[in-house]
N, C-alpha and C positions, 0 to 999 in steps of 0.2 A: 808422580807428584813428589815422592820422596827424593828423587834425583834432583828436582828443581829446588827443593828446600835445602838439600845438601850443597848445591851450587851457590845458592843465596848465602848460606852460612859461611862458606869458604871465601866468597867475594868480599864479605864485610870483615873478615878476620885475617886475611893474608897479609904478609909483610910489605907488599908493594901496592897496596890499595890506594896510597896517597900519591903515587906517581901520576903525573899528568895523563889522563885517559887518552888524549890525542895521540901521544907517542905509542901507547899500546895498540890503539885502533889502527894507526897507520902501518905499524909493523905487521899486524895480523892481516890486514886487507891486502897489503902489497905481497905478502907471502902467499896468500890465497890466489892472487892473480897469477903468480909464477906457477903454482901447483896446477891451476886449471889450464894454463897456456901450454905448458911443456909436457912431453911424454918421457922426460929423462928420469930414469930410476934413481940416479945420483941425487937429484933435487928432492925426490920423495923421501929417500932414506935419510938424507941430511936433516930435513925439516921434521921428520917423524922422531928421530933421536933427539934433536935439539929441543923441540917444544915439550916433549915428554920429560926431559931432564929439567927444563925450566919449571914445569908443573911440580915435579918432585922436590927440587932443591931450592927454588926461588919462591914459588907460590906456596910451597910447603903442603901440597896435597898428599895425603897418606896413600900408600900403594893400594891399600884395601879400598879406599874411596875411588881411586882411579879405575879400578876394576869394575866397581859398581856403575860409574858414569859411562864406561865404554861397553857395558854389557848389552844394553838395548840397541844402540847403533850397530854393534857387531852382529846382532841377530838379523837385522835388515840387510846388512852388507853381505853376510854369508848366504842368506837366502837368495840374493841376486846372483851369487857365484854359480849356482846351479844352472840358471838361464844362460849365463855367459859360457859355461862349459859345454852346453848343448849346441851353441852356435860357434864354438871353437874360437872365442874371442880371447884377447890378452888379459887373462885373469890377474896376473901379478901386477900389471900396471894399474888395473882397477883397484885392487886391494891396497897397494901402497899409496895411491892418490887419495883414496877414501880415508884411510886411517891417519895419514899425515894431515889432511884437511881437518879432520875431527880434532886432532891434538892442537891445531892452531886455534880453532874456535873455542875449545875448552880453555886454552891459555887466556884468551880475551875475556870470556865471561866469568872465569874463576878469579881473575885478578882485578876485575873492574866491577864495583857495585852497580846495580842497574840504574840507580839514580844518577850516577856519573855519566851514563850513556847520553843523558840529556845535554851534557856539556858538548858532546860530539854533534848531536842533532842541532844544537844552537849554532855551532860553527858552520854546519852545512846548510844553514838557513831554512831548516824545516819549520813549517807553520806552528805557531804557539799551541793551537788547538790540538794538533797531532801529538805534540810533546806531552801535553797534559793528559790526553786520553791514554796514551801509551803507559805512562807511569801510574795513572789511577787504575787502569785495568789490571796491570801487573800486581799492584798492591792488593786489589780486591780478590784476585785469584788466591793469594796466600791467606788473606783474611778469611775467605770462605772455608778453606780447608782447615785453618787453625780453629775456627769455631766448631767445625764438624768434629775434630778430634776431642776437643774439650767436652762438648755436649754428649758425644758417644761414650766417653770415659765415665761421665756422670751417670748415664743410663746403665752401663755395665756394672757399676758399683751397686746399683739398685736391682741387679739381676734382670735388667730390661730385655736381655737376649738369652735368658736362661732356658727358654723353651721356644719352639717354633711359634706358638700362639703369642707369647710375650714379644717376640721379635716382630711379628706382623703388626702389633699395636705400637711398638716403640719406633719403628722406622718412619712412618708418616709424621709422627711427632718430632722426630729428629729433623726431617726435611723442613717442616714449617718453622721450627725454632731457628734453624740455620738462616733461612731467608729473612726472618724477623730481625735477627741480630745484624745481618748484612745491611738490611734496609735502614736500621738505626744508624749505623756508621755512615751510610750513604747520605742521609739527611744532614748529619753533622758536617760532612765534607761540603755539601751544597751551601750550608750556612757560612762556612769558612770562606768559600768563594764569593758569596754575596756580600760578606762583610768587607771584602776588598774591592767591591764594585766590579769584580771581574777583570780588573786592570793589572793586578800583580800576579806573577807566576806562583803557583801553589808550592812548588818545590824549590829549595834554594841549593845552590852549588856549594860544595865543600872547598876548603882551601887545599891546594896541592903543593907538593914540594917544588922547589925551584928546579928547573931543568938542568941536569948535570950529565953524569956519565951515561945514563940510560939512552940519551939521544945518540951518543957515539956508538953504543952497543947495537941499537936499532939500525943505524946506517951500515955498520959492518955486516950484519945479518942480511940486509937487503942487497948489499954489494956482492956477498958470497953467492946468494941465490941468482943474481943477475949473471955473474960469471959462469955458474954451472949451467944456466939456461943457454947462454950464448955459446959456451963450449960444446 
């Protein structure tokens, strides 16, 4: 959960958050297609280096935060390596493809606030109900854990977990309080929807910068990947 909150924080504070999300989405998805289609190590290495550099110097993700974000995926990837080693598969291709794909995904989600993903869903003609449910569920996941942290801190200040006995009493109270708080916010959201007669979309799109050099950059990256795949 801390990793998700870190990603959310980065996505709303990075320098390129106002760039049209369609460009970032197209660049990321096209690159993923190349990575999944080819077995060329040149493509894997190129994208792995490029997108990590973009994360560090364009999205401005700290090196420490990048290590945190890659830690859990790395555990799953490295655990799979053992199985691949036993069946004598191409481990290097698997590792390079996996880590380069992860860097591409992190570029998209760290540079694009989750609300802006609705802009992409709208362009792809996703149903309105799906778009609203996606954003509401995402919002309530963070709301749930934010309430948990606040309520738990309040209990700890009062020594609610000072002993095992106190902890056993405090934990059920914490769970009940979390769901009461979340239910309260849920009712307010329902009232907001009903006040609009269910006709207007709950979330509004932000204004993005006019398309400029970034589209040329995206085309160049896609062209280089295409060249490496064909070569």
